[in-house]
N, C-alpha and C positions, 0 to 999 in steps of 0.2 A: 420715634414712631415713623418719621419720614422715610427712613431706610427700610422699615418693615413694609410700608405701603408700596414700595417699588416692587415687592414680590407679588402684589395683588394685580399688577397690570395684566391686561388681557383676560379679565374674568367676565366681561360683559356677555350675557346670555350663555354662559358656560357653567357647567357643574364644577364645584370645587370641593376637595376633600381636605379636611383638617385632621391632624393627628394629636392625640393626647392633650398636652398643655396649650395648644393653640386654639382651642375651641372658643375662646372669648373674641376671636376675630370675625365671627359670623356676621355680626351687624355691619362691619366695615365692608365685607365682601358683598353683602346684599346691597349696600349703598352704592357700590361700584357696578352693580348690575348683574351679579352672579345669578344664574337661573336657579340653582339649588346649592345649598351648602350641606355637605355630608361630613360627619365627624366619625372618628373611630378610636377605639382604645382596646387593649388586649384584656385587661382585668377590670371589669366594670364595678368598682367599689361603690360608687355613687352614694356616698354618705351625706349626712346632714341635709342641706337644702338642694342637693344636686338635681333631684327630679323636678322640683319646682323651678329651678333655674333653667334646666333643659326645656321644660314645657313652655316657659316664657321667652326662650331664646329664638333667634332666627335660624337655628340649626333645623334642617328639614328631617334628617335621619341621623341617628347615632348607631353605628355598627360596632358590636362588641362580640367577644367570644364567650363560650360557656366555661371558661377556666375557673370561674367562681359562680355560684348561683346568684340570680337576680333577687332583689328584695321584692316583696309583694307590690310595693309602690312602683318599682321599676317595671315589673311585669304588666302593670296597668297603663304605663305610659305608652302612648301610641307612636312615639318617635323612635323606639328602640328596636333594632333588628339583631338577632343573635345568630352567630355562625358557630356551628359545632366544631370543636377541635379535639374532641375526645378520641376519635379514631386515630388521628395523627399522633396524639400523645401516647395512646396505647401501643401503636406500632413502633414508635420511637423507643419506648421503654423495652419492648420485646427485642428489638434489634440491638440495643445496647447490651442487654442481658446475654444475647447470643453472639456478641462481638461481631455484628454485621454492620454494614454501612448504613449510616443515617442520611448522609448527603444524597443518596440516590432517591430518597423520598421527595426531593425537591428538584430533581432533574426534569427539564421540559421535554415533552415527547414530541 
């Protein structure tokens, strides 16, 4: 854990983003003074006790995609924000079917 704690340096009064399996670090980040702890995951399975644990955690917001539908319990949780990827998926599938570039979808303008 000591090695992991080194990655938390410099979090005082700053926002921090946790990804997928690192969400249990929220309490440590808050203890070190993080202003907000945001977490994200691509596929919000959120099974079993996930919603209860999220609600009780120090995570301020969980950002997920709409790659799978949220359960009713997840929809009621005030900590979850959903970002739509349906347009991106649709365009990607179309481009693959037409043998067009997919990488240009991610080019910065």
